[in-house]
C-alpha positions in Angstrom: 25.0 103.8 117.0 27.6 102.1 119.0 25.4 102.7 122.0 22.5 101.3 119.9 24.2 98.2 118.4 25.7 97.3 121.8 22.2 97.5 123.4 20.8 95.3 121.0 23.7 92.6 121.3 23.2 92.6 124.5 19.3 92.0 123.9 19.9 88.8 121.3 22.5 87.4 123.6 21.7 83.8 124.3 21.4 83.0 128.1 22.5 79.9 129.2 20.2 80.4 132.4 20.4 77.2 135.2 17.9 79.3 137.2 15.3 77.8 139.5 12.4 79.1 140.9 12.1 80.8 144.6 9.0 82.4 144.9 7.6 86.1 145.2 8.7 86.5 148.7 12.6 87.4 147.7 11.5 90.0 145.4 10.0 92.4 147.9 12.9 93.7 149.4 14.2 95.4 146.5 11.0 95.4 144.4 8.3 97.0 146.7 6.3 99.1 144.2 6.4 96.7 141.8 4.9 94.4 144.4 2.4 96.5 146.1 1.0 96.9 142.5 0.8 93.5 141.6 -0.9 92.7 145.0 -4.2 92.2 144.5 -4.3 92.3 140.9 -5.9 89.6 139.0 -2.2 87.8 138.6 -2.3 87.2 141.9 -5.4 86.1 142.7 -5.5 83.7 139.8 -5.6 80.9 142.0 -5.8 80.5 145.8 -6.5 78.0 148.6 -10.5 78.3 149.6 -10.4 80.7 152.9 -11.9 83.4 154.8 -9.7 86.0 152.9 -10.2 84.4 149.4 -13.6 82.9 148.9 -15.6 85.7 147.9 -19.1 84.0 147.3 -22.2 83.5 150.2 -21.7 80.2 151.8 -24.1 81.3 154.6 -26.4 78.0 153.5 -27.3 79.4 150.3 -29.1 77.6 147.0 -29.2 77.5 143.7 -31.5 76.0 141.2 -30.2 75.1 137.9 -33.2 73.4 135.8 -34.0 71.1 139.1 -30.7 70.7 140.6 -30.6 72.6 143.8 -26.9 73.1 144.6 -26.5 74.4 148.3 -23.3 76.2 149.7 -22.3 76.2 153.2 -19.6 76.2 155.8 -18.8 73.4 158.2 -16.0 73.5 160.6 -14.4 76.4 158.9 -14.7 74.5 155.2 -16.1 76.0 152.6 -18.6 73.1 151.5 -21.0 72.4 148.3 -23.7 69.6 147.8 -24.6 69.2 144.0 -25.1 66.7 141.4 -21.7 64.6 140.9 -20.5 62.2 137.7 -23.3 60.1 138.8 -26.2 62.8 138.3 -26.8 62.3 142.2 -26.5 64.7 144.6 -22.7 64.4 146.4 -21.2 67.0 149.0 -17.8 68.4 148.2 -15.1 70.5 150.1 -13.8 73.7 147.8 -10.3 73.2 147.5 -9.2 76.7 145.9 -10.7 79.8 144.5 -10.2 80.6 140.6 -10.4 84.2 139.8 -11.8 87.1 141.3 -13.6 89.9 139.1 -16.2 89.9 137.7 -16.8 86.5 138.3 -15.3 83.5 141.0 -14.6 79.9 140.1 -14.5 77.1 142.8 -12.4 74.1 142.5 -12.9 70.5 144.0 -10.4 67.9 144.4 -11.0 64.5 143.0 -9.4 61.1 143.6 -6.2 60.3 141.4 -4.8 63.9 141.3 -7.7 65.4 139.4 -9.4 68.8 140.2 -12.5 70.0 138.4 -14.2 73.6 138.4 -17.7 73.5 139.4 -20.2 75.4 137.2 -22.7 77.5 139.6 -20.0 80.5 139.9 -20.4 83.8 141.7 -20.8 86.9 140.4 -18.5 89.1 141.8 -19.8 92.3 140.5 -21.6 94.6 142.8 -25.3 94.4 143.6 -25.3 97.7 141.5 -23.9 95.9 138.5 -26.4 93.2 139.0 -24.0 91.0 140.6 -23.2 89.5 144.1 -25.3 86.0 143.4 -25.1 82.3 142.1 -25.5 82.0 138.4 -24.2 79.1 136.2 -21.4 79.2 133.6 -23.6 77.5 131.1 -26.6 79.4 132.2 -28.3 78.7 128.3 -27.9 74.9 128.0 -29.3 72.3 130.1 -25.7 70.6 130.9 -26.2 67.1 133.0 -23.8 64.7 134.0 -22.0 62.9 131.7 -22.0 65.6 129.6 -18.3 66.8 128.7 -19.0 70.5 129.7 -21.0 69.1 132.9 -18.1 70.4 136.1 -16.6 66.6 136.8 -16.6 66.2 132.8 -12.8 66.6 130.9 -13.9 70.0 129.6 -14.0 71.5 133.2 -11.0 69.8 134.5 -8.3 71.8 135.9 -5.3 70.2 135.5 -5.6 70.2 131.7 -8.2 73.2 130.8 -7.0 75.8 132.9 -4.1 75.4 135.4 -0.7 76.2 132.9 -2.0 79.5 132.8 -2.8 80.6 136.5 -0.3 79.1 138.3 3.4 79.7 138.2 6.0 76.8 136.9 3.1 74.4 136.8 3.9 70.9 135.6 0.8 68.6 134.8 2.2 65.2 135.5 -0.4 63.0 133.8 0.5 59.2 134.5 -1.6 57.6 131.1 -1.1 54.2 132.9 -2.7 55.1 136.0 -5.1 57.9 134.5 -4.0 60.4 137.6 -2.3 63.6 137.7 0.7 64.7 140.0 0.4 68.5 139.2 3.1 70.6 140.9 3.7 74.6 140.9 6.2 76.5 142.5 3.5 79.5 143.2 -0.4 79.0 143.2 -0.7 82.2 141.5 0.7 83.8 138.3 3.9 85.4 140.2 6.7 87.8 139.2 8.7 84.4 138.2 5.9 83.1 135.5 7.0 86.4 133.2 10.2 87.1 133.8 11.3 83.1 134.8 12.8 81.8 137.5 14.9 84.1 140.0 17.9 82.2 141.8 20.5 83.6 139.5 19.2 86.8 139.4 19.4 86.7 143.6 23.2 85.8 142.7 23.7 88.2 140.1 22.3 91.1 142.9 25.4 90.0 145.2 28.3 90.5 143.1 26.7 92.4 139.6 28.7 90.4 137.3 28.5 92.1 134.3 28.9 89.2 132.2 25.5 87.9 133.0 23.2 88.8 131.2 19.9 90.2 131.7 20.9 90.4 135.2 20.5 87.2 135.5 16.8 86.5 134.6 16.3 84.6 130.8 15.3 88.1 129.3 14.5 91.5 129.8 11.5 93.1 129.3 12.9 96.5 130.3 11.8 99.2 127.2 14.9 101.1 126.7 14.1 105.1 127.1 14.7 107.5 123.9 12.8 108.7 121.1 15.5 106.6 118.8 14.1 103.3 119.7 11.2 104.2 117.9 13.2 105.0 114.9 15.3 101.2 115.1 12.3 98.6 113.8 15.0 95.3 114.5 15.0 96.7 118.3 11.9 97.2 118.4 10.8 94.1 116.9 12.8 92.3 118.8 11.5 94.0 122.3 7.7 93.2 121.1 8.4 89.6 120.2 10.0 89.3 123.6 6.9 90.9 125.7 4.0 89.0 123.4 6.0 85.5 124.1 5.5 85.8 127.7 1.9 87.5 127.3 0.8 85.1 124.5 1.5 82.0 126.9 -1.8 82.8 128.5 -3.5 85.5 126.4 -3.9 83.3 123.5 -6.5 80.5 122.3 -3.8 77.7 121.7 -2.8 73.9 122.0 -0.2 73.2 125.0 2.4 71.0 123.3 4.6 70.5 126.8 4.9 72.3 130.2 8.5 73.1 129.6 7.7 77.3 128.8 10.1 79.7 130.6 9.9 83.1 129.7 12.5 84.3 127.3 11.4 81.0 125.1 9.9 81.1 121.7 6.1 80.9 122.1 5.4 78.6 119.4 8.3 76.2 120.9 5.7 75.4 123.0 2.3 76.5 122.3 0.3 76.2 118.7 -1.6 79.2 118.5 -5.3 79.1 116.3 -5.9 80.9 113.2 -8.7 83.1 112.5 -11.1 79.7 112.3 -14.6 79.6 111.7 -16.7 79.7 115.0 -13.8 81.2 116.7 -13.5 84.3 114.9 -15.9 86.0 112.6 -15.2 86.1 109.2 -14.0 89.7 109.8 -11.4 88.8 112.4 -13.6 90.1 115.0 -13.4 87.6 118.4 -16.8 85.3 118.3 -15.9 82.4 120.4 -13.8 82.6 123.7 -10.5 83.2 121.9 -8.5 86.1 124.5 -6.3 88.8 123.1 -3.5 87.6 121.1 -5.0 86.8 117.8 -7.0 89.7 118.0 -3.9 92.0 118.8 -1.8 89.9 115.5 -4.7 91.5 113.5 -4.1 95.3 114.3 -2.0 98.2 112.9 -1.2 98.6 116.4 0.8 95.6 116.5 2.3 96.0 112.8 3.8 99.3 114.4 5.6 97.6 117.2 3.0 98.1 120.0 3.0 95.9 123.0 0.6 95.1 125.5 2.3 97.1 128.4 2.3 100.2 126.0 -1.4 100.3 127.2 -1.5 98.2 130.7 0.5 98.2 133.6 2.2 94.8 133.8 1.8 95.0 137.7 -1.6 96.2 138.2 -3.2 94.6 134.7 -5.2 97.9 134.7 -5.1 100.1 131.9 -2.2 103.3 131.7 -5.2 105.8 132.0 -9.2 106.1 132.5 -10.8 105.1 129.7 -9.7 106.6 126.3 -6.9 108.9 128.2 -4.9 105.6 127.4 -5.5 106.1 123.9 -3.9 109.6 123.4 -0.2 108.4 124.6 0.1 107.7 121.1 -3.1 109.1 119.3 -3.6 112.9 119.1 -6.1 114.1 121.4 -7.6 116.9 119.8 -7.9 115.2 116.4 -9.8 112.1 117.9 -11.8 113.6 120.2 -13.3 116.0 117.8 -17.1 115.7 116.6 -15.9 116.0 113.2 -13.8 112.6 113.9 -16.5 110.5 115.7 -19.6 112.6 114.4 -21.2 112.0 118.0 -21.8 114.0 121.1 -18.8 115.2 122.8 -18.5 113.1 126.1 -21.4 110.4 125.3 -20.4 107.0 124.9 -20.2 107.0 120.6 -17.7 109.6 121.1 -15.2 106.8 122.7 -12.7 105.3 121.3 -12.9 102.1 123.1 -16.8 101.4 122.5 -15.9 102.1 118.4 -12.6 100.6 118.0 -12.8 97.4 120.9 -16.3 96.5 120.9 -17.0 94.0 123.8 -18.5 90.8 123.4 -19.7 89.0 126.6 -18.2 85.5 127.9 -18.9 83.0 131.1 -21.9 84.9 131.2 -21.0 88.3 132.6 -17.5 88.8 131.5 -17.5 91.8 129.1 -14.2 91.5 126.9 -12.9 94.0 124.3 -12.2 92.9 120.8 -8.1 93.9 120.7 -7.7 93.9 116.9 -8.5 98.2 117.3 -10.7 98.2 114.0 -12.7 100.4 112.1 -16.6 100.3 112.7 -17.1 98.3 109.5 -21.6 97.9 109.6 -21.2 97.3 105.8 -20.2 94.1 106.5 -22.8 93.3 108.8 -25.2 94.1 105.9 -23.8 91.6 103.6 -23.2 88.9 106.6 -26.2 89.3 109.2 -24.6 87.3 111.5 -21.8 89.5 112.3 -22.1 92.1 115.0 -20.7 96.0 114.3 -19.8 98.6 117.1 -22.4 100.7 115.7 -25.7 98.7 116.3 -24.0 97.0 119.7 -25.2 100.9 121.2 -28.0 101.7 118.9 -29.5 98.5 119.1 -32.9 99.8 117.9 -31.2 100.3 114.6 -29.9 98.0 111.8 -26.7 97.8 109.8 -28.1 99.5 107.0 -29.3 102.6 108.7 -25.5 103.0 110.0 -23.5 102.0 106.5 -25.8 105.0 105.5 -24.7 107.5 108.1 -21.2 106.7 107.6 -21.4 107.1 104.2 -23.6 110.6 104.7 -20.8 111.3 107.3 -17.3 110.5 105.5 -18.5 110.2 101.9 -17.7 106.9 101.9 -16.9 103.7 104.2 -13.9 103.8 105.7 -12.0 100.4 105.1 -9.6 100.1 107.9 -6.7 97.6 108.1 -8.8 94.4 108.8 -10.1 94.2 105.1 -10.8 90.6 104.5 -13.8 89.6 105.5 -15.4 89.1 101.7 -12.2 86.9 101.3 -12.5 84.8 104.4 -16.3 84.2 104.0 -15.7 83.3 100.4 -13.2 80.8 101.5 -15.5 78.9 104.4 -18.0 78.4 102.2 -16.3 77.7 98.7 -17.8 80.4 96.9 -17.3 80.6 93.3 -14.6 83.5 93.6 -13.0 81.9 96.6 -9.5 81.2 94.3 -9.3 84.8 94.0 -10.3 85.8 97.2 -7.3 83.5 98.8 -4.9 85.5 96.5 -6.3 88.8 97.3 -5.1 88.3 100.7 -2.0 86.7 99.9 -0.8 89.6 97.9 -2.0 92.3 100.1 -0.1 93.7 102.9 -2.6 92.5 105.5 -1.8 91.0 108.6 0.5 87.9 108.7 -2.1 85.8 110.4 -4.8 86.6 108.3 -2.5 85.2 105.5 -1.6 82.2 107.6 -5.2 81.2 107.9 -5.6 81.4 104.3 -2.5 79.7 103.3 -4.5 76.7 104.7 -7.0 76.8 101.8 -4.6 76.7 99.1 -4.8 73.1 99.2 -8.4 73.5 98.4 -7.8 74.6 95.1 -4.9 72.4 93.4 -3.4 74.0 90.3 0.2 74.3 88.9 -0.5 77.9 90.0 -1.6 77.2 94.0 1.0 74.7 94.0 3.8 77.2 93.1 2.1 79.4 95.7 2.2 76.7 98.5 6.0 76.6 97.9 6.5 80.2 98.0 4.5 80.6 101.5 7.5 77.5 102.7 9.5 79.7 102.7 7.8 82.6 104.5 9.5 84.1 107.7 6.4 83.1 109.7 6.2 80.0 111.3 2.3 79.7 111.0 2.4 80.6 107.4 5.2 78.1 107.0 2.7 75.1 108.5 -0.1 76.2 106.9 1.9 76.0 103.7 2.7 72.4 104.7 -0.6 71.1 105.4 -1.7 72.9 102.2 0.9 71.0 100.7 -0.8 67.6 101.6 -3.7 68.3 99.4 -1.2 67.6 96.5 0.0 64.4 94.5 2.8 62.8 96.7 5.4 63.2 94.1 4.7 66.8 94.3 5.2 66.8 98.1 8.2 64.0 99.3 10.9 66.5 98.8 9.3 69.5 100.0 8.1 67.6 103.1 12.0 66.4 104.2 13.2 70.0 103.6 10.5 71.2 105.7 12.7 68.6 108.8 15.2 71.0 108.6 12.5 74.0 109.8 14.0 75.6 113.0 10.3 75.6 114.3 9.3 72.8 116.2 5.6 73.3 115.1 7.0 72.9 111.6 8.8 70.0 111.9 6.0 68.3 113.8 3.7 68.7 110.8 6.3 67.6 108.4 6.9 64.1 110.5 2.8 63.5 110.6 3.0 63.7 106.9 5.8 61.8 106.2 4.1 58.8 109.0 1.8 57.9 106.1 4.4 58.0 103.3 6.3 54.2 101.8 9.7 55.9 101.7 11.7 53.0 101.2 15.6 53.0 102.4 16.7 56.5 103.6 20.0 57.2 104.7 21.2 57.9 107.8 21.0 61.5 107.9 17.1 61.5 106.9 16.4 58.9 108.8 17.8 60.9 112.5 16.1 64.0 111.3 12.4 61.8 110.3 12.5 60.1 113.6 13.4 63.3 115.6 10.2 65.0 113.9 8.1 61.9 114.5 9.2 61.6 118.0 8.4 65.6 118.6 5.1 65.0 117.1 4.1 61.8 119.2 5.6 63.3 122.4 3.0 66.7 121.9 0.4 64.2 122.2 1.4 62.2 124.8 1.3 65.2 126.6 -2.3 65.6 126.3 -2.9 62.0 126.7 -6.1 62.8 128.9 -7.8 64.1 125.8 -10.0 62.3 123.3 -8.6 64.2 120.3 -5.3 63.4 121.3 -5.7 59.8 121.7 -7.6 59.7 118.0 -4.3 61.3 116.4 -2.5 58.9 118.2 -4.6 56.3 116.7 -3.6 57.4 113.3 -0.2 57.9 114.0 0.4 54.6 114.8 -2.0 53.2 112.2 0.2 54.8 109.5 3.2 53.6 111.2 1.8 50.1 111.0 1.7 49.8 115.0 -1.6 48.0 114.8 -2.2 47.1 118.2 -1.3 50.7 119.8 -3.5 52.5 117.1 -6.7 50.5 118.5 -5.8 50.7 122.0 -5.9 54.6 121.4 -9.3 54.4 119.6 -11.0 52.6 122.5 -9.1 54.8 124.8 -10.5 58.0 123.0 -14.1 56.5 123.5 -13.3 55.7 127.1 -12.5 59.2 127.9 -15.4 60.7 126.0 -18.3 58.3 124.9 -19.6 61.4 123.1 -16.7 62.0 120.8 -17.9 61.8 117.3 -14.5 61.6 115.3 -13.7 58.7 117.1 -16.6 56.6 115.8 -15.7 57.8 112.4 -12.1 57.0 112.3 -12.2 53.8 114.3 -15.0 52.6 112.1 -12.6 53.0 109.0 -10.1 51.4 110.7 -12.1 48.0 111.8 -13.1 47.8 107.8 -9.5 48.0 106.7 -8.9 45.6 109.0 -11.4 43.2 107.5 -13.9 43.4 110.9 -17.0 45.2 109.0 -19.1 44.2 111.4 -18.0 45.6 114.6 -17.3 48.5 112.0 -21.0 48.6 111.6 -22.0 47.9 115.1 -19.6 51.1 116.5 -21.5 53.3 114.1 -24.9 51.9 114.9 -23.7 52.7 118.3 -23.1 56.0 117.8 -25.9 56.5 115.9 -28.1 55.9 119.1 -26.2 57.5 121.6 -26.2 60.5 119.3 -28.9 60.5 117.2 -28.3 64.4 115.9 -24.9 64.1 115.0 -25.3 64.6 111.1 -21.6 63.2 110.5 -22.5 59.6 112.2 -25.7 58.9 110.0 -23.3 60.0 107.1 -20.7 57.3 107.7 -23.2 54.9 108.3 -24.5 55.4 105.0 -21.4 55.0 103.6 -21.1 51.5 105.1 -24.6 50.8 103.5 -23.2 51.6 100.0 -20.0 49.5 100.2 -22.1 46.8 101.6 -24.4 47.2 98.4 -27.8 47.9 100.5 -29.2 51.1 98.8 -32.1 51.5 100.1 -30.9 51.9 104.1 -28.0 54.2 102.5 -30.3 56.6 101.0 -32.0 56.9 104.0 -28.7 57.3 106.4 -27.3 59.6 103.5 -30.7 61.8 103.5 -30.6 62.0 107.4 -27.7 63.3 107.4 -28.7 66.3 105.0 -31.8 67.0 107.0 -29.6 67.7 110.0 -27.1 69.3 108.4 -28.3 70.5 105.1 -25.3 73.4 104.7 -22.7 70.6 104.1 -21.7 70.3 100.6 -20.0 67.0 100.8 -23.2 65.5 102.5 -25.4 66.6 99.9 -23.6 64.9 97.3 -23.1 62.0 98.6 -26.8 61.5 99.0 -27.5 62.8 95.6 -25.0 61.0 94.0 -26.6 57.9 95.8 -30.0 58.9 94.1 -29.0 60.4 91.0 -28.7 57.0 88.9 -32.6 56.2 89.3 -33.9 59.2 90.0 -31.6 62.4 88.4 -34.4 65.0 88.8 -34.3 64.8 92.6 -30.5 64.7 92.4 -30.5 68.1 90.8 -32.8 69.3 93.3 -30.4 68.1 96.1 -27.4 69.8 94.6 -29.2 73.1 93.6 -30.5 73.4 97.1 -26.8 73.2 98.4 -25.1 74.9 95.5 -26.0 78.8 96.3 -23.8 78.7 99.5 -21.1 76.7 97.8 -20.8 78.1 94.3 -17.4 77.2 94.2 -17.5 73.5 94.8 -16.1 71.4 91.8 -18.1 68.3 92.7 -21.5 70.1 93.1 -21.3 72.1 90.2 -20.3 68.8 87.8 -22.4 66.3 89.3 -25.0 69.2 88.4 -23.8 69.0 85.0 -23.9 65.2 84.6 -27.3 65.0 86.1 -28.7 67.9 83.9 -27.8 66.0 80.8 -29.3 62.8 82.3 -32.6 64.6 82.7 -32.2 66.3 79.7 -32.4 69.6 80.5 -30.2 70.9 77.7 -29.6 74.4 78.7 -29.2 73.7 82.4 -26.3 71.7 81.9 -24.8 74.3 79.5 -25.0 76.9 82.4 -23.5 74.5 84.9 -20.3 73.6 82.4 -20.0 76.9 81.9 -19.5 77.5 85.4 -17.0 74.7 85.6 -15.0 75.9 83.2 -14.8 79.1 85.3 -13.9 77.1 88.2 -11.3 75.2 86.5 -9.7 78.2 85.0 -9.6 81.1 87.5 -7.1 83.6 87.1 -5.8 85.9 89.2 -3.7 89.4 89.0 
């Protein structure tokens, strides 16, 4: 016990580390084995200067045709060159400056003026010919991406400095200058080197000379060494700390997140520098499986393995990055081989694909055209969910592509007598919340009162604000006291839906939160309050939180969404000139950035500049005619200006473009309901089945049914309305 307490005290010691980055060459003399393993790994080759050794693609005057745009790849005077379409859509010649990644694909980067580096769309498939590789392909092959599109290789979403750099180099500093719109990006190692994970090493080198016992972690800012012995498996506190230390390092890059600054050093709390996503719609399916390109971290947080204290390095060699075993053998370091390889468990032919742990419990999805990535939520196959929600894939029919989900569900029931539920049992609840189903409030509490993963609860907590009541208010306050930073932040966001009098005191309390993510959210919300006189202590706390929030936005000032957030923040703090400048900058950065048109037009209306607001919305509609929300905003403009016929045309167009949007349908129905309640009912009933919990929709159906003398129908919807108003939970 004394040994355990001493070790734990060393692990949690705060180390005032003033180390500097010195490069991986200093590591090799003592850590030859680790260096040998790392050499040639994906971390080692994450980014390289383009030369004969690093470039894997065919630059022997090869060509690639993408929707009529012919790119030519060749070498000239030892340099790798490409002729392809530039920012103006015309062919230009560029020199390849760097390579990006190595397998299964390799991308190429080109320097532009003002320090900007862009990642080329045509990409080299570096798989073997037998795998279908050794060819050029387009990263957006299913879309016709042309110059001016944010996804075009010259556009903002293919910019290395913002989108990629932080994860592919060591101690990278972006150094964006908003005034000159230029980058001065630097790094200490071009790739993901030793110090990216272990931290700056100068103090460690000093420690090797005297082995000072007063220096924690041998001069590093953290220790990634796992103590040996079975006793650690029985100590939850130490195991949790070791897991957190490691995941903080890995999550920096292996997560879908927003970067708040570039000051992260190994040993820091991940959440102090990054804002990870939740199980957001379009990123994750309702059951939590990967949908968009989300990497690994938030999937792993859903898993039972995470809840049991497993870390990345339990399965992966942290230097080679390979699994610690071939195929399923890595699983058997924890799971009994004889049990899980038995036909009685997997019900498939021994040695076949259906008997594979990885195929069943980590189904893969293709990203970037050819990159197959396994889902790290480690889940039981649930074809029954795919029966109810047909867009959600399942492991069974990924292999049995000639069968459907119902067949797989029937097979599982036959094998096991039931459908095994597994650890992640929130698909129905998350789906209900996403579509605002009638049962959504109960589904919300089903997650919050369960033993489901923290990330599922953090995702659900944000929905509390959709159903404001005394009960949900009390629950929101409880969640504000949760130990998890993401749950507390979600609770603070949910609180925003409640009346100001119920919020002010709690939001001020959040200024004292130990987590920057929560303080920043509190600062953002308080910026919109009329606070009156504050004492010096509260003024200082508020000033700090608002400063943290503004700095995080200024760090990403080259992005239109950051400029939009700055504009809203400056509006709330009565900095009108700064707000308008930020709105204009958002549109200058990305002329197709729809939210800027909506919010900037509202800003102009509030500034009594309605004509300018109208001109802005018209410009947006003309540029982006298929964006429903722009037509909706234009319709609202006409409503305010009492141009009813024009309003109906625009609002109808919005519904035609996005028929699933409950708000669009509700507003359109109201616009026609005064003169034609029957038409209003038709509009509302078309959208109601997908939004059975939307109180505005149901209330409007009650009203217009009465107006149209459909008494039986109005009584039916009144009953539904009462059910929504008086939902009960256990």
